N, C-alpha and C positions, 0 to 999 in steps of 0.2 A: 455167561460171564462169571457169576457167583460160583458156579461149579469149579471153574478154573482156579479161583482164589482159594477155595476150600482145598482143592487138590494140592496147591502150593504148600498150604499149612500142613497137610498130611505128610508130604514129602520131607518138610523140615523136621517134623516130629520123628519120622522114621530115621532120618539122619542122626538126630539127637540120641535115639535109643541105641543106634549102632555104635556111633563114635564116642559118645560121652557116657556110656552105660555105667562106668565105674563111679561116676559122680552122682548117680540118680538113686542111690540106695535110700529107701524110705519113701520116695515119691514116684518110683517107677510105675507102680500100679495105677496111680492117678493119671499119669501121662499116657499110659497105654489105653485107659478107659476113654480119655479125651480123644485119642486117635480113632478108636472104634466108633465113638459117637459122631465124629466128623465124617468118617467113611459112610455111615448110615445117612447122614445129612446129604452127602454127595449124591447118593442114589436118588433121594427125593429131588434134589436140584436138577438132576438129569431129566427127570420126568417133567418138572415144572418148565424147564428150558424147552423141551420138545413141544409141550402143549402151547406155550406162548400166550394163550388167552388168560392172562392173570388179572384178577380183580385187585383193587387198591389194597385190601387187607392182606392178600397173598404176597403182593409186591413188598409190602412193609416187612413181612416175616422173612422173606428172602433177603432183604437188605440187612436185617438184624443178624441173620446167619453169616452173611458176608463180613459184617463188622466184627463179629466174634471170632471169625477165622483170622482176621487181621490181628486181633488182640492175642490170639494163641501164637501167631508168628512173632509178635513183639516179645512175648514172654520167653519163647525159645531163643530168639536171637540175643536178648539181654542176658539170659543165663549163660549162653555160649561165650559172650563177651567177658563175663566175670570169670569163667573158667580159664579163658585165654590169658587174662591178666595175672591169674594166680598160678596156673600150672601149665600154661602153654596150650596150643591148639591140639585137638585130636588125642587128648588123654595122655600126653607125655608129661609125667609128673616130675616136677622139680623138687629136689630133696629139701630145699629151704622153705617150701610151702608150709604155712601154718594150718594144722588140721582143725583149729578152733573156729575158723571162719566159714567152714563148709556148712555146718548145720543151719546157720542163719540164712544163707542163700537157698539151701534146700527147703527150708520152711517157707520162705517167701514164694518160691516157685510152686510149692504144693498148694499154698493158699490161693494163688492166682489161677492155677490150673483148675482147682476145685470150683472157684467162682465162675469161670467160663463154662465148665461142664454143667453146673447147676442152671445157668441161663439157657444153654442148649436144650437141656431136658425140659425146661419150662416151655420153650418154643415147640418142641416135638409133641408135647401133649395136645397142642392146639392144631396140629397138622394132620392131614389124612395119612393113612399108613404109608410108610415109605414104599415106593414102587420101584422094584429093581428092574432095570431094562433088560430086554432079551439079549441073547448072545450076539456080540458084534456091534451093539448099539453104543454110541458114545465114545468108543475107543477103537483103535485099529490093532489087530494082532501084528506080531513081528513079521510074519510072512507077508501079510498084506502091505505093511509098510515097505518092505524090501521091494515088492512088486511095483509100488507106486514110485519109489525112488529110481527104479530102472527105466521108467517111461521116458520117452523122448519128447521133449516139449518144443513146440514150434513158436517162435516169437516173430514170425513174419508180420510186419506192420500191416494192418488192415485198414480199409476205408470204412470208418464207422458211420459215415454219412453217405447215403446213396443219392443218386441223381444229382450230382454236383456239377455236371457238365456246363449247364447254363451259367451258374454262379462262377465257376472257374473262368469261363470265357469273359465274363463281365469284369472280374478282378484283373485278369491279364490285359484286357483292353485299356483299363485305367492306368496300369503300371507301364504299358508300352507307349503311352501318349507322350510325345516329346514337348512337354511344357517347359518354358524357360522362365521360372519365377522361384522365389524363395519359399521353401517348405511346402511342397506339394504333398498333401497327405491323402492316402487312400485308406479308407476306414471300413472294416467289417464289423457290423453291429448286431447284437442279439443277446438274449438272456443266457445265463450260465448253463452249460451243457448242451447248447444248440449246435455246436460244431464250428465255432469261429476259428479256433486254433487249428483244427483239422483242415479246414479250407485254406487257411493261410499257409500251412506247411505244404499242402499240395502245390500251391502256386509258387511258393518259395523254392521248392525243389524242382520245378519245371525247367526243362532244358532251355526253353526260350528265354526264361528269366536269367538263367546263368550266363547265357550268351549276350544278353542285352546290357547287363550292368558290369562295370569294371570290378566292383566288389560288393559283397552282401554280408549282412550281419543280422543276427536274431538275438533279442534280449527280452527276458521276462521282467515285467514291472510289478504287478500285483498291488494289493491295497497298501502294503507297507513299502512304498517306493524308496530305494536308497540310491540317490543320484550318482554318487561316486562309483558304486558297484555296477550300475548300468553303463556308465561311461567307460569304465575299465573293461567290462564285458564286450562292448562294441569295438573298442580299440584293439583288444586282443584278437578278435575275429577278423578284423580287416587288415591288421598290421603286424601281428605277432611281435609286440614290443619286447625289448630286453627286460630282464628282471628289475633293473633299477627304475625303469619307467613305471613299473607296477606299484611303486611306492609313492608316486606323485600325489599331490593334493587334488581335491575336486576341481579347483580352478585350473591347475596345471594340466590335468587330464582333458579338461574342456578345450583348452588351447591346442593341445597336441592333436586331439581328434579333429578339430576344426581345420588345422593346417594340413592334415593328411587327406581329408575328404575334399578339400576345395578344388583340387584338380581332377577329381574322379566323378564318373557317373555312378552313383551309389544307390543301394537300396538297404534301408535299415528297418527291420520289423520290431515294433514295440508291442509285445504281446500282453494283453490283459491290463491295459492302462485304465485307471479308475477316475482320475481327477485332472481337470485342466491345469491346476496348479503344478502338478508333476511335469506336464509338458512344458509349462512356462520355465521351469528350472532347467530342463534338458535341452530345449531348442537352441540356445546360443552355441551349443557344440556342433550344430549341423549347418554347414554353409549352403550357399546356393548350389555349389558343385557344377559339374558339367550339365548341359541341357539334358533333361530327362531324369534327373535324380529324383528319388521318391522316398518318402517315409510311409510305412504301412502300420496302421493301428488295428488291434482287435480290442473291442471295448463293449461293456454292457450299457454304456451311457451314450446315447445319441448326441447329447449336448456337448460332450467332450469332443466328439468327432467334428461337429459343426464349428465349434470354437477354434479348433486347430486349423481348419481349412474350409471356410464358408463357401468357396467356389466349387468344391467337389461334393457331390451327393454321396452320403454314406451308403454302403451296400448292406441292406438289412436281410439277415438270413430268416427265411420263413420256417415255420414248423413243418415237419414232414407230413405228407398226405397219408391217409390210411393205408394205401397200397405200398408206399415206400416204407412206412413204419413196419408193416408186416414183413417185407422183404429183408429189412435189416434184422428184425427179430429172428426170423428163420435162420439167418446166417449164424447167429449166436446160439440159439437154443438147440439147433440141430446141426452141429459141425459135420462136415462131410465124412470125416474119418470115423465118426461114431454113429452116424445116422443109419437107422434100419429102414427097410423098405416101407413099413407102415408107420414110421415114427410120427409123421405129420398127418395122421388120419383126420377125418372130419370132426371127431369128438375133440381131439387136441386142438384143431384149428379153431373151433368155436370158442373154447376156453381161452386159447391164446389171443384171439382177436379181442375178446372182452378185456383182457388184462392190458394188451397193447393200447387199447383205446384210452385207458387210464393214464398212459404216459404222455398224452397230449401232444404227440408228435415230437417230443424232446429226445434227441438221439441218446444222450447219456442215460436217461431212464430206461430206454428200450434196450440198450446194450447191457445194463446191469440186470434187468429183468431176464433177458436171454441167458446171461451167465448163470443166474440162479436156477432157471428151469432146465438148463442143460444137465444139471445134476439129478433131475427128477425123471423117472421113467414110467410112472403109473398115473392114471387119471386121478386117483385119490390124492396123490401128492400135488398135482396141479391144482386141484380144488382147494387143498389146504393153503397153498400159496395165495390163491385168489381171496380167500377169507381173510388171510393175514393182511393183505394190501388194504382191504376195506376197513379193517380195524384201525389202521394207522393214518387214514386220510384225514387231513384237517382242511375243511372247506374254506376257512378264513385266510388261507395262506396260498400265495400264487404258486408255491411249490408243493401244495398239499398232496396231490396224487403221487408226484415224484418222490416226496418224502416217505410216503407209505411204501413205495417200491424199495427205496434204499434201506429203510428200517427192516423190511422183510428180508432183504438180502443179508443184512447183519444178523438178524435173528436165526437165519438158516445156517450160519457158520457153525462148524463143530466147536465145542466149547474151548478146545485148545487153541483155536485160531482167533477167538474173539479178543483176548488181550493183545495178540500180535497186531491185529487190525487197529484197535483203539490206540495203540502206541504210536501209530503213524501220525496221529494228531499233534504230537509234540513238535514236529518239524514246522518251521515257518512256511507260509503260503508260497507255492511254486518252488519249493526247495528241491534241488537235485539230490536224491537220497542214494547214498552209496550202499550197494547190496551187502558188501562185506561188513561195513560198519553196522548196518541194521541187524544182521545176523548175530554179530558179536554182542550187541546190546540186548537182543531178545534172550540170548543165553544168560547174560549177566543178570537180567531181571528175573530169571527163573521161569520164563515162559516155555523154554525148552529144557527139560530136566535130564539128568544122567540116566534116569530109569528108561528113557526112550532109546538108549544105545543098545544095540544087540547085533550079533552076526557081522561085525565089521562096519556097521553103520554108526557114524559119530553124530553128536548133537548138531554139528554144522550141516551134515547131510539132511537131517530131519528139518532143520530150519530152512534149508534151501527148498525142500519139498513144500513147506508151509507157504513160502513166498510164491512159488509157482502156482499153488492152489489159489491164492488171492488174485494173482494175475489172470488165471483161467476163469475165475468168477467175475472178472471185469471190475474188481474193486481196487485194483492197482494198475497203473500204466507203466509199460516199459519205457525207460528214458533212453539209455544208450546200451549197446551191446559191447562186450569186450573184444579184444583183438582176434579171438577165435571166430567171432561171428555166431557163436552157438550159445554162449552164456550171457545172462543179464549182468550189466555193470552198474547201471543206476536205474532208479525208478521214480515215478512221481504219483501223487494222488490228486485227483480232481478237487477243485474248491468245494463243491457240494458234498463230496464224500468226506473231505477233511472236516467240514462243518459238522457232519454227522458224528465223526470220531470225537470231536471236541464236546458236543452235546452229550453223547453217551458216556464219555469218560468222566464228565462232571457229574452226571446222574449216578454213576457207579462208584463215585469217590475214588477214581482211578488215577486221575491226572489233573494238574492245574497249570494253566499257561498264564504267565505274568508278562505284560508288555509295559514296562515303565515309560511314562511320558512326562509327568510333571514332578515326580518325586526324585529326590537325590539319595535317600536312604530307604532300602527295602528291608523290612524286618520280617524274618521268617518266624513262624510260631507253630505250636503243635496243632492248632485248629486248621492248618492248611493240609492239603493232600499229601500223600506219601511220595508222590512224584511231582517235581516242579520243573517246568521249562521256562527259562527267562529269555525272551526274544529281544532282538537288538532295538536300540533306540538311539537317538542322536544326543542323548543326555547321559552324563556320567552318573552311574548308579553304584552305591556301595551296599553289598549284601551283608546283613548282620542278623543277630537274633539267635534263637535256640529252637531247634525242632528235632527232638530226640527220636521221633518216629520216621524221619525223612529217609527214604530209600534211594532216591535218584535226584540229582541236581544237574540239569542240562543247561549249559550256558551257551547261547548262540551269539557270537559277535565276530566281526572281522576287524574291528578297531577297539581300542582300549576303553570301552565305556562301562564295563562291568568289572568290579573289583571284589574278590573274595579272598580273605587271608587264610592260608593253610592253618594258622595257629588257632582258628576257630573250629577245627575239626572235632574238638571235644564236645561241641554242641550238636554234632551230627554223627554220633558214634555208630549208628546202624546203616550208614550210607553204603550202597552197593555200586552205584554208578556215579562217577564224577568226571565231568568234562570241563577242564580249567584252562583258559587261554590268557596269556599275558603278553600281548603283542608289543608293548612298549618296553619290555625288559630286555636289556642287552645281555645281562648275566643273571641267571636265576638259580640261586642255591636253594633248592626246595627244602622247606622246614622238615625236621625229623618228626614233627607232630603227625605227619601223614601216616606214620606207622601205627597210629592208634585207630585207624579205620579198618578194624580187623575183618569186617564183612565185605570190604571192597572187592568187587569182581571185575569192574571195568574202570580203568584209569587212563585218561587222555590228558596230556600236558603239552602245551605249545607256547613258545615265546619267540622273540625276534633273534636272539643271539645264542648264548650258551646256557645249557641246562645241566645241573649237577644234582643227581638223585642221592639222597642219604642212604646209609646202610639200613635204616629202619624199615625200608621197603621190604626187607626180608621177613618182616612180621606179617605181611599181607598174605596169609596162607590160602585165602579164598580167591586170590587174584587169578582171573582167567585171561584177561587181555591187558597188556601194557602198551600204550601208544604214546610215543614222545616225538615231537616234531618241532623243528626249527623253521620259522616262517620264511626266512630268506637265506639260510645256510651260511651265515657269517661267523659262526662259532662252532661248537661241537657239543655232542651229547655224551655225558659221562654217567655210566650206570655201574653200581657195585656188582661184584661177582655173585653176591648172595641171591641175586635175582634168579640164577639158574638152579637154586635149591628149592624154589617154589614149585612143588610137585603138581599143583593144579593149573599152572600157567600153560596156556595153549598158544597164545599169540603174542609175540614180541615184535613190535614195529617201531623202528627208530629211523625217522626220516630227516635228512637234511640234504641240501643240494650239493654239498661238497664231500659227502660220504666220510665224514670225520667222526661218526659214531664209534665210541670205543668203550671198553670195559675198564674199570679202574686198574691202574698199574700197567705194566708192559707185557704181562703174561696172561694169555687167555686160557684159563683152566676150566675144562669141562668137568662136571661132577661125575660121580661114579655111575656105573652102568644102571640103566633103568630110570634115572631121574628125568632124562630128556625124552623119554619114550612118548610122552603126551604132546610134545611140542608139534604144532601144525604149521605155524608161521614164524619164521625167524629171519628178520631183515631190518636194517642192514647192519651187520656186525663187522667191525674192523678187527682182524686178528693180527696182533703184532708178533706174537710167538705162541704157537700152539703146542701145548703139552699133551702128547698123545697118551690118552688113557682109554679105558673101556667105554667111557662116557660118549666118546665120539661115535661109537657103534650103536648108540641108542636112539638114533633119529628115525624110529620106526614109522611114525605117523606124519613125518614132515611132508607138507604139501607145497609150501612156497619158501624158498631159501635165498637169502641175499648175503653174500660174504665179500669183504674187501681183504685181500691177502697182502701182507708185506713181504712174505717169503714164498717162493714157488714150491718149496718142499712141503708146505702145509696144505697144498691143494689135494694131493693124492689121498690122505686119510679122510678128508671130507667127501671126496668122490666115492670112496669105498662105502661110506656110511649111507649116502643118498641112494646108491644103486639098490640097497636092500629095502628101500621104501617103495611100496607099491602105490603110494599116493602122490608122489612128487609130480607136480604139473608145471611148476614155474621155478627156474633157477637163474640167479643173477650172480655172476662172478666177476670181480675186478682184481687184477694183479697190478699193484703200484710199481712205479719205476724207482729203482734205487739210484742214489747219486753216484755217478761214476761208473755204473754198470747197467746192463740191460738184462732184465729177467724175461723169461718166456715160460709159458705153461708147459708142464710135463705132459706126458702122453694122456690124451683125453678120450681114449678109446672106450673107457668105462661108460661114458655118456651114451654110447650106442645101445646100452642095456637098459636105459631108462625109458621103458615102453609107454609110460603115461605122460612123459614130458611134452608139453605143448608150447611153452614159452622159454626161450633161452636167450640170455644176455651175456655176452663174453666181451670183457674189456681187458686188453692186454695182448702181448705178442704171442703169436702161435709160431712155433719154431719149424720152419719149412725144411731146415737143413738136417733135422733129426733123421738118422739112417732108416728109421721105421717108416718114413714117408717116401722112401725112394720107389716103392712098388705100388703106392696108392696115393690118392689125392689127400692133401693135408686136412681137408674138411670131411673126410670119410666118416668121422665119428658122429656127425649130426644125425640124430635118429629120424626115421622117416615120418614120425607122427608130429613133427614140429609144425606149429601154425604161425608163430611169431618169432623172428630171429633178428637179433641185433649184434653186429660185430663192430668193435671200436678199438682202434690202434692195434689191429692184428698184424699189421706190417707184412702182409702177404705180397710177394713179388713174382714168384715163380709159377704160381698156380692161379689161373683165372677162377675165382670163386663160383662164377655162374655155372661152370661145368657140372658141379655137384648140386648146387642149390636149385637149379632149374628142374632137377629130377625129383625133388621132394613133392609128393602128391598132395599134401595138405597145406603147404605154405601159403599163407594169406598176406602176411606183412613181413617185408624185408627192409632192414635199415643197415646200410653200409656207411658207417660214420667215419670220423676223422682218422685218416691213415690206416683204415682197415685194409685197403688195397693200395699198393704202391707201384703196380704195373702200369703199362701204357694203354692196354686195350682190354675191353670187356665185350663179350658176345652173348646175346640171348638167342638161343637156337629155336627153330621151328618146333612147335608143340611143347616147348619148355614153359615152366611156371604155369601149369594148368589152372591153379586156383588163386594165383596172386592178385590181391585187390589193391595193395598199397606198396609203393616202392620209394625209398628215400636214399639219395646218394649225396653225401655231404663231405666237404673237405678232402676230396681225393685229388691231391695236388699233382700227381704224375699222370693222371688219365688224359689221354689225347684222343682216343677213338672209342666210340661205343656203337656196336652194330646190333640191330634188331631185325631178325628174320621174320618173314611173314608167317603167322601162326603162333608166334611167341606171345606170352602174356595175354591170352584172349579175354580175361576178365579184369584186367587192370583198370581201376577207377580213379586212383589218385597217384600223382607223381610229383615229388619234390626234389629239385636239383639245387644245391647250394654250394657255392664256391668250388667250382671245378675250373681252376684258372687256366689250365692248358688244353681244355677240350676245344678241338678245332671247329667242330660243327655239331649241331643236333642231328641225331640219327634220322635218316630218311624213313626208317622203319616205324617212326611214330605214326605214320599214316595208316599203319595196319592195326593200331590200338583203338579199335572202334568203340570200345566200352569206356574209354577214358573220359572222365567227367571234369577233372580239374588238373591243371599243371601249375605248380608254383615255382618260380625262379627267383632265387635270392643271391645277391652278391655275384652275379654272373657277368661276363664281359658284355659291355654295351653293344659292341659290334656284332656279337653272336646273337643277342636278343633282338636286335633290329632286323635281322634276317627273317624272323618269324612274325614281325609286326606289320600293321598297316599304318603308315605314316603319311599324313597329308593326302590320303586317298590312294597311296601307292603301296602295293603289296610287296613285302620283302621276298627275297629269292626263295626262301624255304617256307613261306606262309602256307602253301598248299599242303604241306606235311602235317600242319596242326590246325587247319581251318575247321576241322570237325569237332574240336575240343570246346565244350561249352564255356569253360572258365579258365582263363590264363592270367595268373597274377604275377606281376613283376615288382620286386622291391630291391632297392639299393644296388643298382647296376654299377659296374666298375669300368674304368677306362681300359681299352685293349681291343 
């Protein structure tokens, strides 16, 4: 870990020597000597990190080196800040600058650098000779990195607990019991890491469960229970409430959920509940419901389970037997795709069983140990891991051996991965971590440096590979996959591993987590860590004080309990990461003071209504990610055009629900050629009038683009630009309707050349009457590699879209939204849609008939039909969709729905066509 910190300091010095060389006259030699000394120290730290068996004296010396590296970084960043104020960033000299102020700053830098160098030299005299690692140790060559980035990773969810059959049957039996009383609670009890959530998920996703209950919902509770968030989460999953309902108070949500569930046979899972008091607050929201309704707990505390339902015996998960432990370990330590014939020879088995024994039958520890040893191929390496585990075991702790295994897995991480792993600790417990956000934060923090880019590999690619390695080492869990079913969308970290992150982060002076409970004013000071995460509380907290060394301020809240004034930015001038949310603001005119945060790399701002950014954001030359979000989309986002002159900016994300994000003025002027070449994410920008310049042609690295057009003529130049990008994988385009006239997209044939495009969202009319479409289908432009496709207000009448779409070999998600098709018949042919998993058809007002032939959509799992007012009957071909797991019907004709229901024991006329579907949810039926 210390090696990574020293590495960051070296890179900062290198950047200083390159970009600010003109201002270092007289102290350049001292700065270069400091850089050389840090490089030598880095070699020593690599050796110390590999040995891991450090005595107390050596640990203290390593900590001193770390702190001096931090000091060096402070000196550099402070100097750059002073240069920026006087002459602008990157050595652009302003003529009005006074030459008489430079010598003082240089003298101060020289003195500080010399002091750090002297302290490093004193430490070096007491250390053994620096040991330089052999070739390939401690770092990866560019070619190796490229090979690793090209690997195909499989995130197929595994059963990390073996021999669950008996336990699964036991839980299923309790869930299926038709008890008619209030709050029947089925509880799974056991210590952390024993597999409670794994078992609960297995049961929750069981076909028998889906068929037995009218509706199901899953909510995470954790130690810091937020009742309002839990209630909203459950309501969202069983009801899909409109946006305005999501703003309700806790009491209103409680009533709304109660009224929805009272006529349902429901199952609600409350995962990881710690206290009976939390259940006491939540339970008024859960009615008796229909006979057989259930609540399921997973908890570490048996008393919580018994207090909730004394009549039901909690299901206690036992530790795994030696044989089951070994089977689970082998699955992780020797994956079938890498396992050699002699991989699990007798000598490995003997060592492996000894280490597995130390896991005490705890699945989490076994999985992490297996993930660690999967990277080791020699007996000597296994023996080293065994010694490391023994060194970290604390016998006075119930998690002693487990802690030793987790610490060993952390110690085994390559030094570049250690800060990435520790950073996960700043997220609240059970947090659903966005992969994209995490990668952007890693880069902003400096964990992924520009020096890692080579041969077309960007920092984002390297970060993705780091994430995959943490997952493969079983230190991070996959949460959700994206629409492609290939890439990770969210991830989670287990409680015990998060505890390890927090302990190590505190030990390394890396991160501090503050959880305000009884204080109303939180005063930051220089004695605190450089990274501070403030977690939610139910008490209003005002953040104040001064912390000149603060690098990251991460504020987690969904309600307005934390207040930080932008005007205080002068107290945090070295800040790199700022996440600022003001949910109670209807109109937020961001202070121009934000422009003084010259080192800012990641800026996220969110509020309820309108956000207006000042022109001073143009001073943020280091900015890498700009993320502005309206909570409920009742206003608009205004950003100045100077944003597009920030050459280091890679991600611009402007989110609101009404797509009213605009740049100042009525003209969207792209800058000159080359300035946008680094942009990778640009969404969602509203273009009122595009001035066609060479800048449009500079979207070389664009990967995700979202544009709202007010004029159809502006579509073509954008398409020409994105076709030239070999990285474009996601494209969102919306063409607004002009008053008094109907616009339609120009020829979209250029999209067929976007060979890497996997997600396409098209909102606006596609002109079927264009003469160019007389000889081919209007959707012929859709590239064959599309995985997720959304069409909205396309107004197609002449062409059945299914004719083309069902031939797309990789299409997994299809959404035909409002007026996308205005014809009367759709047909899904045999063998069509070979990979389709999810189909949504919404607001197709003219649709009367839908035919599904046998063999169509063989993999379809989810079907949503909403407001198809003229559909005469559900297709008989639904009976052929044997993989279908859920069908949701919203705002459909009541007479149509009743044909597939069982009412008073009598099956509807078409019930046999859908009887195989485990879950059918019906909401808001209409007369007709």
